[in-house]
N, C-alpha and C positions, 0 to 999 in steps of 0.2 A: 504494499499500499504507499503510494506517495505521499512525501508531507507536506501542508500545505503548501509553505516555501516552494516545493519543488514545481508543484501546480501551477503556482502564480508566475515564476520565474519561465515558464513555457509558454507565455499568454505575450504577445506584443505591447510593448510598452504605452502606444498608445491609449489600447483597448484601457489596461489598468486603469490610465490616468483619469479614461474618460468614465469607465465606471467610478471609481474614486469620487469625482465630482457631481456626476449624477445621485450618488449615494448619500453626500453629504458627509461624506470621511473625510473631504478634503475641501477646505472653501474657496482656497484659492492655490494658484501654485504660485511655490516663491519661484522666482529665477533660477536655481541653483537646481532644481528638483531633477531627481533620476530614478532610472525605474526601482534601484535597490532603496529608498526611501517610499515609494508609493508600495513596494510590496511586504514592506514593513508593517505599514499603516493597514493594508487589507492584511495580513498574516494576523496582526490584533486583535482586528476585528469582526474577523470571518471565522465562524465554524467550519471544522474540514471539510462537511456535508455541503457547506455554502461555496466553499471554493472547490470541491471539485465539481459541483452544477455549473459555477460560472467555467471552468476548463472546460467541461464538456459542451454546456451549448456554446459557450466560442468557436471552440475547435469543427462545431457540425454545423452552422448555421452563420459566424462570424458578429453575431447578437450577443446580446444578454438580457434580453424582455421581461423571459421569466424570472432570472437570478434576482435579478434588482427588484422585481415587485416581491416575490418571496421576502429579501431580505428586508426590503420598506414596510412588508406588514408585521415583520416579525422584531422589527427593529424600526419604529416610527424617527422622525426626528421632532422637537418638541411641538415646533410649528403643525407636521400634521398630527398630531395627540392632540394637540386643542384644536384643531379645525373639525377632528369631529366629531370630539365631548361636545361643542356649542351645538351641534347639528343636530347632535342626539337627547342629550342629555340635560340641556338648557332649552331645547327647541321652543316647548312652550312658553318661554319668557318674555317678554317683551326684548327685541333684541336691539331696538334703539338705547335701552339702560345694561348691557351688557360694555365689557372692555377688556381690554387686552390691559395687561403689563399699569400696574398701577400702581406708580412709585411710592413706600412709604419713606421710614426713616434711614435704615442700612438695608432695603431690599426692594423687590416689587413683585406686587400679585401677579400668579398667571393669568388669572381671569374671573373678574369681579362684576355682582350684577347689584346695580341698586334701583331695587324696584319699593317693593311696602317694604320690605327689611333689605340689610345688606349682605351678602355673600361673597366668600374670595375662596378659591379653587385655586391650589397646587397642585402642579401637576407634574411629576417625578415617572418620565418613561428609560426604557431601559441603555437610553444614552447617558442619564443624566447622572450626577452625584448626588448622593443622598443623605451626606453629611450632613448639610445645613438645615434640612427640612425641621427639625424640630425646633428649633431657633424661630427658622421662617414662620411656623405654625400658631408661636408664642407671638411672633409679633403679629398678627393678622387680626388674633384675636383682643389686641388692643384697640382694633378700628370694628372690625364687622360683626355682627349678630349671629353669623350661619359661617364657620369654618369647615372644611373640607378637602382631603387628598386624595388624590385620583394618583395609583397606583398603579405601571407597568414594569415588569420584569425584576421587582425587588421583595422581599419578604412584608408580610403583614406588619406594619412598623408600631411600636408602643406610643403614641400620640398623648395631648393632653385631654382632659377624659370630653369635653364639649365638641371635639373635634371629629367630623365623621370623616369615617373612609370608604371609599370606591375603587372598585380591583378593574382592571380592564381582563375578558374575556375575549378568547377568538374561536368563535364558530363559524366555519363557511366561508373563510375567507370574510370574516365580519367583524370589530372590534365590537364589543356588547360591553357597560359597563354596569357593575351588579356593585352595591348599595351590601355591605359588608357589618357598617356601622352608622345609622344614622346621627348628625348635627344634631347637637343638644342649642337652644337658643342660648347666648351667650349676652348676661345683662353687667355685665362689666368690664364694660369699656373705657377706651380713657380717653376724655376729652382732648386733652393737648396732644396726642398723636393722631385723633379725627381732625382737629382745626389747623394741625399744621403741613396737612394733603389741600385746604383750602387756600386760592391767590389773595395773594392782598387786597382784590378787589374785594373778592367774595367776602371777606373778613370783614372789610368797612362796610359792607354792605350789612351785615349781620349787626355791628354794630350802634350804625343808623336806626335799621328797621326793627329789629329785634329788643334793645336796650335801652334806645334813646341817649347814649351816652356820649359826651364828647370825644372827638376821634383823637385816640391816641397817636402817639407819631410813627411809631416802630412796628412791624409785624410783631413783635416777641409782647409790647404793650399791649398789644389787641387782643392778642390770643389768652391773655395773663385777664383781661379785663374783662372778657366771656365767662372766664372760668369763672368768678369770682362771683360774677351777676347771675347765671343761669345755673339749673342744676343738669347733672350727669341724661337724665332722659332730653330736657330741653335741647341739651347741645347735640344728642343722639339725631331726633328729630331734624333739627335744625340744619344737620350734616348731610340723611339725604338729602332734604328737599332742594340743598344748593346743589350738592352731584348728578341728584335727579337733573336739575336745570340745565347745569354746564353740557351732561352729553345730549340732551334734545339740540340744545341749541348746535353743538358739532353736527350733531346730523344734520342737520337742518343748511347750515353752509356748505355740506358733502354734497348735500342732493340739489342747492342751488347752481 
């Protein structure tokens, strides 16, 4: 039985490089990239079965379409996984209120929903590092009412009590998302973390419209004034309203 590296070395450099780019195993081609570099990358990323399938398909047809499809189905990129998740699990939600990559203090939420409640979903696919997951989830609980992690290719993790767990299953060349643990409503959101997501203009509007306070000079003083004046529940309600308004306006601009 030939080793993975032997199978890969037997194929042309152009075919290996093209496959690596199409499979998103390389984002770009470095100026000094050679065949040995691409072989090392593919050798690390592909199983023996995938290397053998790539070799057999290319030798037989000079194409690798089926191998690429099978690889992407088994090892989706973060964007692929997010796209299918939104199209299936979130299909019943208002699409105008679903947003990708929401920045928090030290991280980003993969998918967030600002509907009647706020939802955060962290997606961990087989290509992703799982090391930061628990810290990310704790950060999300400071801001969102429902937090879930979607896992594919990882063991079911230990997560904070209120965090839901959704696992990816593969059936008949389809991804299905199975809830292992339901998210529990989180009523301990952090007003400072919620307000830090808002722009200075949005914060100023809150001060003027909700508090009737004199306008503080700095962003930090605006946040302090709101926290002193309003309750956690009030800030949570206003935060949702501002984010919904922001998203609807952004969708309207894109549509016009």
